[in-house]
TORKOL-4160 file (C-alpha; in steps of 0.2 Angstrom, whole numbers, padded with zeros to 4 digits, m for minus):
130
<pt num="1" X="0476" Y="0454" Z="m0900"/>
<pt num="2" X="0480" Y="0436" Z="m0903"/>
<pt num="3" X="0492" Y="0431" Z="m0917"/>
<pt num="4" X="0497" Y="0414" Z="m0923"/>
<pt num="5" X="0511" Y="0408" Z="m0933"/>
<pt num="6" X="0511" Y="0390" Z="m0941"/>
<pt num="7" X="0527" Y="0381" Z="m0946"/>
<pt num="8" X="0534" Y="0364" Z="m0949"/>
<pt num="9" X="0527" Y="0360" Z="m0966"/>
<pt num="10" X="0536" Y="0353" Z="m0980"/>
<pt num="11" X="0538" Y="0338" Z="m0993"/>
<pt num="12" X="0535" Y="0321" Z="m0986"/>
<pt num="13" X="0533" Y="0304" Z="m0994"/>
<pt num="14" X="0517" Y="0293" Z="m0993"/>
<pt num="15" X="0517" Y="0285" Z="m0976"/>
<pt num="16" X="0528" Y="0297" Z="m0968"/>
<pt num="17" X="0526" Y="0309" Z="m0953"/>
<pt num="18" X="0527" Y="0327" Z="m0950"/>
<pt num="19" X="0524" Y="0338" Z="m0935"/>
<pt num="20" X="0517" Y="0356" Z="m0937"/>
<pt num="21" X="0519" Y="0369" Z="m0924"/>
<pt num="22" X="0508" Y="0384" Z="m0920"/>
<pt num="23" X="0516" Y="0398" Z="m0910"/>
<pt num="24" X="0503" Y="0409" Z="m0901"/>
<pt num="25" X="0507" Y="0427" Z="m0897"/>
<pt num="26" X="0497" Y="0440" Z="m0887"/>
<pt num="27" X="0484" Y="0439" Z="m0874"/>
<pt num="28" X="0475" Y="0422" Z="m0873"/>
<pt num="29" X="0464" Y="0426" Z="m0858"/>
<pt num="30" X="0448" Y="0426" Z="m0868"/>
<pt num="31" X="0453" Y="0412" Z="m0880"/>
<pt num="32" X="0439" Y="0399" Z="m0880"/>
<pt num="33" X="0446" Y="0387" Z="m0893"/>
<pt num="34" X="0461" Y="0384" Z="m0904"/>
<pt num="35" X="0463" Y="0373" Z="m0919"/>
<pt num="36" X="0470" Y="0366" Z="m0935"/>
<pt num="37" X="0462" Y="0368" Z="m0952"/>
<pt num="38" X="0468" Y="0364" Z="m0969"/>
<pt num="39" X="0463" Y="0368" Z="m0987"/>
<pt num="40" X="0468" Y="0358" Z="m1002"/>
<pt num="41" X="0469" Y="0366" Z="m1020"/>
<pt num="42" X="0451" Y="0368" Z="m1026"/>
<pt num="43" X="0443" Y="0362" Z="m1010"/>
<pt num="44" X="0434" Y="0370" Z="m0996"/>
<pt num="45" X="0442" Y="0374" Z="m0979"/>
<pt num="46" X="0442" Y="0358" Z="m0969"/>
<pt num="47" X="0443" Y="0356" Z="m0950"/>
<pt num="48" X="0457" Y="0345" Z="m0944"/>
<pt num="49" X="0456" Y="0347" Z="m0925"/>
<pt num="50" X="0451" Y="0359" Z="m0911"/>
<pt num="51" X="0454" Y="0361" Z="m0893"/>
<pt num="52" X="0441" Y="0368" Z="m0881"/>
<pt num="53" X="0450" Y="0380" Z="m0869"/>
<pt num="54" X="0436" Y="0377" Z="m0856"/>
<pt num="55" X="0440" Y="0359" Z="m0852"/>
<pt num="56" X="0454" Y="0354" Z="m0864"/>
<pt num="57" X="0444" Y="0342" Z="m0874"/>
<pt num="58" X="0451" Y="0339" Z="m0891"/>
<pt num="59" X="0440" Y="0336" Z="m0906"/>
<pt num="60" X="0446" Y="0327" Z="m0922"/>
<pt num="61" X="0438" Y="0326" Z="m0939"/>
<pt num="62" X="0434" Y="0307" Z="m0943"/>
<pt num="63" X="0447" Y="0306" Z="m0957"/>
<pt num="64" X="0461" Y="0311" Z="m0946"/>
<pt num="65" X="0457" Y="0301" Z="m0930"/>
<pt num="66" X="0471" Y="0289" Z="m0926"/>
<pt num="67" X="0483" Y="0297" Z="m0938"/>
<pt num="68" X="0484" Y="0315" Z="m0932"/>
<pt num="69" X="0487" Y="0320" Z="m0914"/>
<pt num="70" X="0485" Y="0338" Z="m0908"/>
<pt num="71" X="0493" Y="0344" Z="m0892"/>
<pt num="72" X="0496" Y="0360" Z="m0883"/>
<pt num="73" X="0510" Y="0366" Z="m0872"/>
<pt num="74" X="0503" Y="0381" Z="m0862"/>
<pt num="75" X="0520" Y="0385" Z="m0855"/>
<pt num="76" X="0527" Y="0388" Z="m0873"/>
<pt num="77" X="0510" Y="0395" Z="m0880"/>
<pt num="78" X="0512" Y="0383" Z="m0894"/>
<pt num="79" X="0501" Y="0370" Z="m0901"/>
<pt num="80" X="0506" Y="0355" Z="m0911"/>
<pt num="81" X="0499" Y="0344" Z="m0924"/>
<pt num="82" X="0508" Y="0327" Z="m0926"/>
<pt num="83" X="0503" Y="0319" Z="m0942"/>
<pt num="84" X="0507" Y="0300" Z="m0946"/>
<pt num="85" X="0504" Y="0289" Z="m0961"/>
<pt num="86" X="0502" Y="0303" Z="m0973"/>
<pt num="87" X="0494" Y="0301" Z="m0989"/>
<pt num="88" X="0492" Y="0312" Z="m1005"/>
<pt num="89" X="0475" Y="0317" Z="m0999"/>
<pt num="90" X="0483" Y="0326" Z="m0984"/>
<pt num="91" X="0492" Y="0338" Z="m0996"/>
<pt num="92" X="0485" Y="0355" Z="m0992"/>
<pt num="93" X="0490" Y="0371" Z="m0983"/>
<pt num="94" X="0488" Y="0369" Z="m0965"/>
<pt num="95" X="0482" Y="0384" Z="m0954"/>
<pt num="96" X="0481" Y="0386" Z="m0935"/>
<pt num="97" X="0468" Y="0398" Z="m0929"/>
<pt num="98" X="0460" Y="0403" Z="m0912"/>
<pt num="99" X="0443" Y="0410" Z="m0906"/>
<pt num="100" X="0443" Y="0424" Z="m0894"/>
<pt num="101" X="0427" Y="0429" Z="m0884"/>
<pt num="102" X="0414" Y="0421" Z="m0895"/>
<pt num="103" X="0399" Y="0412" Z="m0891"/>
<pt num="104" X="0397" Y="0393" Z="m0894"/>
<pt num="105" X="0384" Y="0391" Z="m0907"/>
<pt num="106" X="0382" Y="0372" Z="m0908"/>
<pt num="107" X="0390" Y="0359" Z="m0919"/>
<pt num="108" X="0397" Y="0366" Z="m0935"/>
<pt num="109" X="0412" Y="0364" Z="m0946"/>
<pt num="110" X="0421" Y="0377" Z="m0936"/>
<pt num="111" X="0422" Y="0368" Z="m0919"/>
<pt num="112" X="0405" Y="0376" Z="m0914"/>
<pt num="113" X="0410" Y="0394" Z="m0917"/>
<pt num="114" X="0405" Y="0406" Z="m0931"/>
<pt num="115" X="0419" Y="0407" Z="m0944"/>
<pt num="116" X="0419" Y="0426" Z="m0942"/>
<pt num="117" X="0427" Y="0425" Z="m0925"/>
<pt num="118" X="0442" Y="0414" Z="m0930"/>
<pt num="119" X="0459" Y="0423" Z="m0930"/>
<pt num="120" X="0470" Y="0415" Z="m0943"/>
<pt num="121" X="0488" Y="0412" Z="m0944"/>
<pt num="122" X="0498" Y="0411" Z="m0960"/>
<pt num="123" X="0497" Y="0394" Z="m0967"/>
<pt num="124" X="0511" Y="0381" Z="m0969"/>
<pt num="125" X="0511" Y="0370" Z="m0984"/>
<pt num="126" X="0511" Y="0351" Z="m0983"/>
<pt num="127" X="0515" Y="0341" Z="m0998"/>
<pt num="128" X="0514" Y="0322" Z="m0998"/>
<pt num="129" X="0522" Y="0314" Z="m1013"/>
<pt num="130" X="0521" Y="0296" Z="m1019"/>
């Protein structure tokens, strides 16, 4: 079973940067996608980015393009989220998650996979202060 553990959150000032890490444990042979999501207080879960395991394509939500960069180090089984030019709207709990052995269902808020197939790690809090 795949398990994920996010880390690297903290308090940062407006305009600052932060890098989150997501360590992946367990067998990833059937993993089809991995990604970052976030949830701000009182708001719905929001996709940040996701990586397709079939071809390595990385998808970003429009509000993160140009500021956030997702990368993956297969040798370390670790995914990263580099965040720059952070604003108060980026304050949220950030989660990394993976999909294992699920069919692609088309364009949707969960990178094309039914949310029920996502395996979630414990989130890490990011707070951006002015």
